[in-house]
PyMOL Python script that loads the backbone (N, CA, C, O; Angstrom):
from pymol import cmd

cmd.read_pdbstr("""\
ATOM      1  N   UNK A   1      30.414 -63.800   6.448  1.00  0.00           N
ATOM      2  CA  UNK A   1      29.365 -64.637   6.967  1.00  0.00           C
ATOM      3  C   UNK A   1      29.982 -65.929   7.497  1.00  0.00           C
ATOM      4  O   UNK A   1      30.782 -66.573   6.817  1.00  0.00           O
ATOM      5  N   UNK A   2      29.609 -66.291   8.689  1.00  0.00           N
ATOM      6  CA  UNK A   2      30.031 -67.550   9.286  1.00  0.00           C
ATOM      7  C   UNK A   2      29.023 -68.624   8.898  1.00  0.00           C
ATOM      8  O   UNK A   2      27.820 -68.429   9.073  1.00  0.00           O
ATOM      9  N   UNK A   3      29.488 -69.741   8.380  1.00  0.00           N
ATOM     10  CA  UNK A   3      28.617 -70.847   7.988  1.00  0.00           C
ATOM     11  C   UNK A   3      28.945 -72.035   8.880  1.00  0.00           C
ATOM     12  O   UNK A   3      30.096 -72.463   8.960  1.00  0.00           O
ATOM     13  N   UNK A   4      27.923 -72.564   9.551  1.00  0.00           N
ATOM     14  CA  UNK A   4      28.098 -73.688  10.467  1.00  0.00           C
ATOM     15  C   UNK A   4      27.186 -74.838  10.074  1.00  0.00           C
ATOM     16  O   UNK A   4      26.096 -74.617   9.544  1.00  0.00           O
ATOM     17  N   UNK A   5      27.619 -76.042  10.326  1.00  0.00           N
ATOM     18  CA  UNK A   5      26.777 -77.218  10.137  1.00  0.00           C
ATOM     19  C   UNK A   5      26.306 -77.693  11.504  1.00  0.00           C
ATOM     20  O   UNK A   5      27.089 -77.750  12.452  1.00  0.00           O
ATOM     21  N   UNK A   6      25.040 -78.028  11.601  1.00  0.00           N
ATOM     22  CA  UNK A   6      24.472 -78.541  12.854  1.00  0.00           C
ATOM     23  C   UNK A   6      23.517 -79.667  12.522  1.00  0.00           C
ATOM     24  O   UNK A   6      22.903 -79.679  11.455  1.00  0.00           O
ATOM     25  N   UNK A   7      23.395 -80.597  13.421  1.00  0.00           N
ATOM     26  CA  UNK A   7      22.429 -81.684  13.305  1.00  0.00           C
ATOM     27  C   UNK A   7      21.256 -81.385  14.220  1.00  0.00           C
ATOM     28  O   UNK A   7      21.305 -80.463  15.033  1.00  0.00           O
ATOM     29  N   UNK A   8      20.197 -82.179  14.077  1.00  0.00           N
ATOM     30  CA  UNK A   8      19.017 -82.012  14.916  1.00  0.00           C
ATOM     31  C   UNK A   8      19.412 -82.004  16.393  1.00  0.00           C
ATOM     32  O   UNK A   8      20.236 -82.806  16.832  1.00  0.00           O
ATOM     33  N   UNK A   9      18.816 -81.092  17.143  1.00  0.00           N
ATOM     34  CA  UNK A   9      19.016 -80.909  18.582  1.00  0.00           C
ATOM     35  C   UNK A   9      20.356 -80.265  18.940  1.00  0.00           C
ATOM     36  O   UNK A   9      20.650 -80.097  20.124  1.00  0.00           O
ATOM     37  N   UNK A  10      21.170 -79.902  17.959  1.00  0.00           N
ATOM     38  CA  UNK A  10      22.410 -79.195  18.257  1.00  0.00           C
ATOM     39  C   UNK A  10      22.136 -77.695  18.283  1.00  0.00           C
ATOM     40  O   UNK A  10      21.196 -77.212  17.651  1.00  0.00           O
ATOM     41  N   UNK A  11      22.969 -76.965  19.022  1.00  0.00           N
ATOM     42  CA  UNK A  11      22.737 -75.541  19.252  1.00  0.00           C
ATOM     43  C   UNK A  11      23.888 -74.691  18.749  1.00  0.00           C
ATOM     44  O   UNK A  11      25.011 -75.161  18.565  1.00  0.00           O
ATOM     45  N   UNK A  12      23.567 -73.420  18.534  1.00  0.00           N
ATOM     46  CA  UNK A  12      24.543 -72.384  18.212  1.00  0.00           C
ATOM     47  C   UNK A  12      24.306 -71.253  19.201  1.00  0.00           C
ATOM     48  O   UNK A  12      23.167 -70.837  19.412  1.00  0.00           O
ATOM     49  N   UNK A  13      25.364 -70.763  19.799  1.00  0.00           N
ATOM     50  CA  UNK A  13      25.273 -69.639  20.732  1.00  0.00           C
ATOM     51  C   UNK A  13      25.663 -68.354  20.012  1.00  0.00           C
ATOM     52  O   UNK A  13      26.652 -68.321  19.280  1.00  0.00           O
ATOM     53  N   UNK A  14      24.880 -67.297  20.224  1.00  0.00           N
ATOM     54  CA  UNK A  14      25.210 -65.967  19.719  1.00  0.00           C
ATOM     55  C   UNK A  14      25.364 -65.086  20.950  1.00  0.00           C
ATOM     56  O   UNK A  14      24.388 -64.749  21.620  1.00  0.00           O
ATOM     57  N   UNK A  15      26.592 -64.724  21.228  1.00  0.00           N
ATOM     58  CA  UNK A  15      26.866 -64.021  22.481  1.00  0.00           C
ATOM     59  C   UNK A  15      26.551 -64.940  23.651  1.00  0.00           C
ATOM     60  O   UNK A  15      26.646 -66.162  23.538  1.00  0.00           O
ATOM     61  N   UNK A  16      26.181 -64.351  24.759  1.00  0.00           N
ATOM     62  CA  UNK A  16      25.855 -65.146  25.948  1.00  0.00           C
ATOM     63  C   UNK A  16      24.364 -65.358  26.126  1.00  0.00           C
ATOM     64  O   UNK A  16      23.942 -66.197  26.922  1.00  0.00           O
ATOM     65  N   UNK A  17      23.548 -64.586  25.371  1.00  0.00           N
ATOM     66  CA  UNK A  17      22.120 -64.555  25.646  1.00  0.00           C
ATOM     67  C   UNK A  17      21.221 -65.171  24.583  1.00  0.00           C
ATOM     68  O   UNK A  17      20.033 -65.371  24.836  1.00  0.00           O
ATOM     69  N   UNK A  18      21.748 -65.477  23.405  1.00  0.00           N
ATOM     70  CA  UNK A  18      20.905 -65.972  22.315  1.00  0.00           C
ATOM     71  C   UNK A  18      21.363 -67.372  21.920  1.00  0.00           C
ATOM     72  O   UNK A  18      22.542 -67.616  21.665  1.00  0.00           O
ATOM     73  N   UNK A  19      20.387 -68.289  21.877  1.00  0.00           N
ATOM     74  CA  UNK A  19      20.653 -69.679  21.492  1.00  0.00           C
ATOM     75  C   UNK A  19      19.766 -70.050  20.317  1.00  0.00           C
ATOM     76  O   UNK A  19      18.556 -69.826  20.359  1.00  0.00           O
ATOM     77  N   UNK A  20      20.353 -70.615  19.270  1.00  0.00           N
ATOM     78  CA  UNK A  20      19.595 -71.180  18.153  1.00  0.00           C
ATOM     79  C   UNK A  20      19.737 -72.689  18.237  1.00  0.00           C
ATOM     80  O   UNK A  20      20.837 -73.208  18.421  1.00  0.00           O
ATOM     81  N   UNK A  21      18.619 -73.391  18.100  1.00  0.00           N
ATOM     82  CA  UNK A  21      18.649 -74.854  18.151  1.00  0.00           C
ATOM     83  C   UNK A  21      17.931 -75.413  16.928  1.00  0.00           C
ATOM     84  O   UNK A  21      16.848 -74.949  16.574  1.00  0.00           O
ATOM     85  N   UNK A  22      18.535 -76.408  16.286  1.00  0.00           N
ATOM     86  CA  UNK A  22      17.900 -77.089  15.165  1.00  0.00           C
ATOM     87  C   UNK A  22      16.852 -78.033  15.755  1.00  0.00           C
ATOM     88  O   UNK A  22      17.187 -79.010  16.425  1.00  0.00           O
ATOM     89  N   UNK A  23      15.591 -77.728  15.497  1.00  0.00           N
ATOM     90  CA  UNK A  23      14.484 -78.507  16.044  1.00  0.00           C
ATOM     91  C   UNK A  23      14.136 -79.678  15.136  1.00  0.00           C
ATOM     92  O   UNK A  23      13.911 -80.797  15.597  1.00  0.00           O
ATOM     93  N   UNK A  24      14.096 -79.395  13.827  1.00  0.00           N
ATOM     94  CA  UNK A  24      13.668 -80.433  12.895  1.00  0.00           C
ATOM     95  C   UNK A  24      14.257 -80.145  11.524  1.00  0.00           C
ATOM     96  O   UNK A  24      14.409 -78.985  11.140  1.00  0.00           O
ATOM     97  N   UNK A  25      14.588 -81.191  10.790  1.00  0.00           N
ATOM     98  CA  UNK A  25      15.029 -81.086   9.412  1.00  0.00           C
ATOM     99  C   UNK A  25      14.107 -81.976   8.604  1.00  0.00           C
ATOM    100  O   UNK A  25      14.039 -83.186   8.819  1.00  0.00           O
ATOM    101  N   UNK A  26      13.387 -81.348   7.656  1.00  0.00           N
ATOM    102  CA  UNK A  26      12.439 -82.110   6.841  1.00  0.00           C
ATOM    103  C   UNK A  26      12.603 -81.670   5.391  1.00  0.00           C
ATOM    104  O   UNK A  26      12.170 -80.581   5.013  1.00  0.00           O
ATOM    105  N   UNK A  27      13.225 -82.514   4.589  1.00  0.00           N
ATOM    106  CA  UNK A  27      13.467 -82.156   3.192  1.00  0.00           C
ATOM    107  C   UNK A  27      14.381 -80.941   3.110  1.00  0.00           C
ATOM    108  O   UNK A  27      15.493 -80.946   3.639  1.00  0.00           O
ATOM    109  N   UNK A  28      13.892 -79.894   2.435  1.00  0.00           N
ATOM    110  CA  UNK A  28      14.704 -78.677   2.282  1.00  0.00           C
ATOM    111  C   UNK A  28      14.346 -77.613   3.318  1.00  0.00           C
ATOM    112  O   UNK A  28      14.756 -76.460   3.183  1.00  0.00           O
ATOM    113  N   UNK A  29      13.587 -77.985   4.350  1.00  0.00           N
ATOM    114  CA  UNK A  29      13.213 -77.035   5.397  1.00  0.00           C
ATOM    115  C   UNK A  29      13.849 -77.397   6.722  1.00  0.00           C
ATOM    116  O   UNK A  29      13.961 -78.570   7.081  1.00  0.00           O
ATOM    117  N   UNK A  30      14.261 -76.372   7.438  1.00  0.00           N
ATOM    118  CA  UNK A  30      14.860 -76.547   8.757  1.00  0.00           C
ATOM    119  C   UNK A  30      14.040 -75.720   9.740  1.00  0.00           C
ATOM    120  O   UNK A  30      13.800 -74.537   9.497  1.00  0.00           O
ATOM    121  N   UNK A  31      13.612 -76.316  10.831  1.00  0.00           N
ATOM    122  CA  UNK A  31      12.909 -75.581  11.885  1.00  0.00           C
ATOM    123  C   UNK A  31      13.917 -75.241  12.966  1.00  0.00           C
ATOM    124  O   UNK A  31      14.637 -76.108  13.461  1.00  0.00           O
ATOM    125  N   UNK A  32      13.956 -73.965  13.325  1.00  0.00           N
ATOM    126  CA  UNK A  32      14.891 -73.480  14.335  1.00  0.00           C
ATOM    127  C   UNK A  32      14.118 -73.007  15.555  1.00  0.00           C
ATOM    128  O   UNK A  32      13.042 -72.421  15.432  1.00  0.00           O
ATOM    129  N   UNK A  33      14.666 -73.260  16.718  1.00  0.00           N
ATOM    130  CA  UNK A  33      14.164 -72.683  17.952  1.00  0.00           C
ATOM    131  C   UNK A  33      15.134 -71.603  18.375  1.00  0.00           C
ATOM    132  O   UNK A  33      16.348 -71.806  18.351  1.00  0.00           O
ATOM    133  N   UNK A  34      14.602 -70.453  18.762  1.00  0.00           N
ATOM    134  CA  UNK A  34      15.444 -69.322  19.132  1.00  0.00           C
ATOM    135  C   UNK A  34      15.090 -68.899  20.544  1.00  0.00           C
ATOM    136  O   UNK A  34      13.941 -68.559  20.827  1.00  0.00           O
ATOM    137  N   UNK A  35      16.059 -68.920  21.416  1.00  0.00           N
ATOM    138  CA  UNK A  35      15.886 -68.479  22.794  1.00  0.00           C
ATOM    139  C   UNK A  35      16.682 -67.194  22.953  1.00  0.00           C
ATOM    140  O   UNK A  35      17.910 -67.191  22.869  1.00  0.00           O
ATOM    141  N   UNK A  36      15.952 -66.090  23.187  1.00  0.00           N
ATOM    142  CA  UNK A  36      16.599 -64.782  23.291  1.00  0.00           C
ATOM    143  C   UNK A  36      15.886 -63.958  24.353  1.00  0.00           C
ATOM    144  O   UNK A  36      14.711 -64.192  24.634  1.00  0.00           O
ATOM    145  N   UNK A  37      16.582 -63.000  24.942  1.00  0.00           N
ATOM    146  CA  UNK A  37      15.935 -62.116  25.912  1.00  0.00           C
ATOM    147  C   UNK A  37      14.775 -61.355  25.261  1.00  0.00           C
ATOM    148  O   UNK A  37      14.762 -61.150  24.047  1.00  0.00           O
ATOM    149  N   UNK A  38      13.814 -60.945  26.069  1.00  0.00           N
ATOM    150  CA  UNK A  38      12.636 -60.243  25.544  1.00  0.00           C
ATOM    151  C   UNK A  38      12.989 -58.940  24.836  1.00  0.00           C
ATOM    152  O   UNK A  38      12.242 -58.493  23.966  1.00  0.00           O
ATOM    153  N   UNK A  39      14.108 -58.328  25.191  1.00  0.00           N
ATOM    154  CA  UNK A  39      14.473 -57.062  24.556  1.00  0.00           C
ATOM    155  C   UNK A  39      15.183 -57.249  23.211  1.00  0.00           C
ATOM    156  O   UNK A  39      15.570 -56.265  22.581  1.00  0.00           O
ATOM    157  N   UNK A  40      15.357 -58.495  22.764  1.00  0.00           N
ATOM    158  CA  UNK A  40      15.962 -58.789  21.464  1.00  0.00           C
ATOM    159  C   UNK A  40      14.838 -59.181  20.504  1.00  0.00           C
ATOM    160  O   UNK A  40      14.156 -60.183  20.718  1.00  0.00           O
ATOM    161  N   UNK A  41      14.648 -58.393  19.448  1.00  0.00           N
ATOM    162  CA  UNK A  41      13.622 -58.698  18.450  1.00  0.00           C
ATOM    163  C   UNK A  41      14.110 -59.831  17.546  1.00  0.00           C
ATOM    164  O   UNK A  41      15.249 -59.822  17.077  1.00  0.00           O
ATOM    165  N   UNK A  42      13.236 -60.796  17.313  1.00  0.00           N
ATOM    166  CA  UNK A  42      13.557 -61.910  16.427  1.00  0.00           C
ATOM    167  C   UNK A  42      12.408 -62.037  15.427  1.00  0.00           C
ATOM    168  O   UNK A  42      11.263 -62.268  15.815  1.00  0.00           O
ATOM    169  N   UNK A  43      12.722 -61.884  14.129  1.00  0.00           N
ATOM    170  CA  UNK A  43      11.708 -61.955  13.078  1.00  0.00           C
ATOM    171  C   UNK A  43      12.277 -62.706  11.887  1.00  0.00           C
ATOM    172  O   UNK A  43      13.491 -62.732  11.680  1.00  0.00           O
ATOM    173  N   UNK A  44      11.387 -63.320  11.098  1.00  0.00           N
ATOM    174  CA  UNK A  44      11.794 -63.814   9.786  1.00  0.00           C
ATOM    175  C   UNK A  44      12.149 -62.590   8.939  1.00  0.00           C
ATOM    176  O   UNK A  44      11.626 -61.501   9.174  1.00  0.00           O
ATOM    177  N   UNK A  45      13.023 -62.764   7.966  1.00  0.00           N
ATOM    178  CA  UNK A  45      13.496 -61.631   7.169  1.00  0.00           C
ATOM    179  C   UNK A  45      12.349 -60.873   6.512  1.00  0.00           C
ATOM    180  O   UNK A  45      12.348 -59.642   6.521  1.00  0.00           O
ATOM    181  N   UNK A  46      11.370 -61.579   5.942  1.00  0.00           N
ATOM    182  CA  UNK A  46      10.290 -60.890   5.241  1.00  0.00           C
ATOM    183  C   UNK A  46       9.418 -60.088   6.214  1.00  0.00           C
ATOM    184  O   UNK A  46       8.902 -59.033   5.844  1.00  0.00           O
ATOM    185  N   UNK A  47       9.247 -60.562   7.430  1.00  0.00           N
ATOM    186  CA  UNK A  47       8.501 -59.813   8.447  1.00  0.00           C
ATOM    187  C   UNK A  47       9.302 -58.584   8.878  1.00  0.00           C
ATOM    188  O   UNK A  47       8.748 -57.492   9.004  1.00  0.00           O
ATOM    189  N   UNK A  48      10.585 -58.760   9.100  1.00  0.00           N
ATOM    190  CA  UNK A  48      11.462 -57.646   9.468  1.00  0.00           C
ATOM    191  C   UNK A  48      11.411 -56.542   8.409  1.00  0.00           C
ATOM    192  O   UNK A  48      11.304 -55.361   8.738  1.00  0.00           O
ATOM    193  N   UNK A  49      11.490 -56.942   7.131  1.00  0.00           N
ATOM    194  CA  UNK A  49      11.457 -55.962   6.046  1.00  0.00           C
ATOM    195  C   UNK A  49      10.114 -55.236   5.989  1.00  0.00           C
ATOM    196  O   UNK A  49      10.076 -54.034   5.728  1.00  0.00           O
ATOM    197  N   UNK A  50       9.019 -55.945   6.229  1.00  0.00           N
ATOM    198  CA  UNK A  50       7.697 -55.317   6.238  1.00  0.00           C
ATOM    199  C   UNK A  50       7.590 -54.310   7.381  1.00  0.00           C
ATOM    200  O   UNK A  50       7.049 -53.219   7.201  1.00  0.00           O
ATOM    201  N   UNK A  51       8.097 -54.668   8.540  1.00  0.00           N
ATOM    202  CA  UNK A  51       8.094 -53.753   9.684  1.00  0.00           C
ATOM    203  C   UNK A  51       8.901 -52.508   9.354  1.00  0.00           C
ATOM    204  O   UNK A  51       8.479 -51.391   9.652  1.00  0.00           O
ATOM    205  N   UNK A  52      10.053 -52.697   8.745  1.00  0.00           N
ATOM    206  CA  UNK A  52      10.909 -51.567   8.393  1.00  0.00           C
ATOM    207  C   UNK A  52      10.225 -50.658   7.372  1.00  0.00           C
ATOM    208  O   UNK A  52      10.298 -49.435   7.488  1.00  0.00           O
ATOM    209  N   UNK A  53       9.550 -51.256   6.357  1.00  0.00           N
ATOM    210  CA  UNK A  53       8.833 -50.443   5.363  1.00  0.00           C
ATOM    211  C   UNK A  53       7.721 -49.634   6.032  1.00  0.00           C
ATOM    212  O   UNK A  53       7.548 -48.450   5.742  1.00  0.00           O
ATOM    213  N   UNK A  54       6.973 -50.274   6.924  1.00  0.00           N
ATOM    214  CA  UNK A  54       5.898 -49.548   7.629  1.00  0.00           C
ATOM    215  C   UNK A  54       6.466 -48.405   8.457  1.00  0.00           C
ATOM    216  O   UNK A  54       5.892 -47.317   8.500  1.00  0.00           O
ATOM    217  N   UNK A  55       7.580 -48.651   9.107  1.00  0.00           N
ATOM    218  CA  UNK A  55       8.228 -47.604   9.907  1.00  0.00           C
ATOM    219  C   UNK A  55       8.690 -46.447   9.012  1.00  0.00           C
ATOM    220  O   UNK A  55       8.544 -45.278   9.369  1.00  0.00           O
ATOM    221  N   UNK A  56       9.249 -46.790   7.842  1.00  0.00           N
ATOM    222  CA  UNK A  56       9.714 -45.756   6.914  1.00  0.00           C
ATOM    223  C   UNK A  56       8.549 -44.924   6.396  1.00  0.00           C
ATOM    224  O   UNK A  56       8.659 -43.703   6.285  1.00  0.00           O
ATOM    225  N   UNK A  57       7.427 -45.579   6.078  1.00  0.00           N
ATOM    226  CA  UNK A  57       6.241 -44.863   5.587  1.00  0.00           C
ATOM    227  C   UNK A  57       5.682 -43.982   6.689  1.00  0.00           C
ATOM    228  O   UNK A  57       5.326 -42.830   6.441  1.00  0.00           O
ATOM    229  N   UNK A  58       5.602 -44.508   7.895  1.00  0.00           N
ATOM    230  CA  UNK A  58       5.081 -43.711   9.013  1.00  0.00           C
ATOM    231  C   UNK A  58       5.985 -42.514   9.284  1.00  0.00           C
ATOM    232  O   UNK A  58       5.495 -41.432   9.608  1.00  0.00           O
ATOM    233  N   UNK A  59       7.263 -42.689   9.158  1.00  0.00           N
ATOM    234  CA  UNK A  59       8.216 -41.596   9.366  1.00  0.00           C
ATOM    235  C   UNK A  59       8.090 -40.535   8.291  1.00  0.00           C
ATOM    236  O   UNK A  59       8.296 -39.352   8.563  1.00  0.00           O
ATOM    237  N   UNK A  60       7.754 -40.941   7.065  1.00  0.00           N
ATOM    238  CA  UNK A  60       7.601 -39.992   5.966  1.00  0.00           C
ATOM    239  C   UNK A  60       6.323 -39.170   6.128  1.00  0.00           C
ATOM    240  O   UNK A  60       6.237 -38.052   5.620  1.00  0.00           O
ATOM    241  N   UNK A  61       5.332 -39.716   6.833  1.00  0.00           N
ATOM    242  CA  UNK A  61       4.064 -39.013   7.032  1.00  0.00           C
ATOM    243  C   UNK A  61       4.148 -37.961   8.122  1.00  0.00           C
ATOM    244  O   UNK A  61       3.248 -37.130   8.244  1.00  0.00           O
ATOM    245  N   UNK A  62       5.212 -37.976   8.920  1.00  0.00           N
ATOM    246  CA  UNK A  62       5.314 -37.034  10.037  1.00  0.00           C
ATOM    247  C   UNK A  62       5.726 -35.673   9.577  1.00  0.00           C
ATOM    248  O   UNK A  62       5.859 -34.760  10.392  1.00  0.00           O
TER     249      UNK A  62
END
""", "prot")
cmd.dss("prot")
cmd.show_as("cartoon", "prot")
cmd.util.cbc("prot")
cmd.orient("prot")
């Protein structure tokens, strides 16, 4: 795992097409802005896991 430090308004590039920007830091929360192509799915981990569980259940019903 790569660990980077960034300040407000600083960016991280992932490849050539994905940009993460620190929008706000408030206490123990960090707000990130993510700029990615439409064909790249971006989800919070808990949403991603829920989508995956639903997909697994739907696949088991087939």
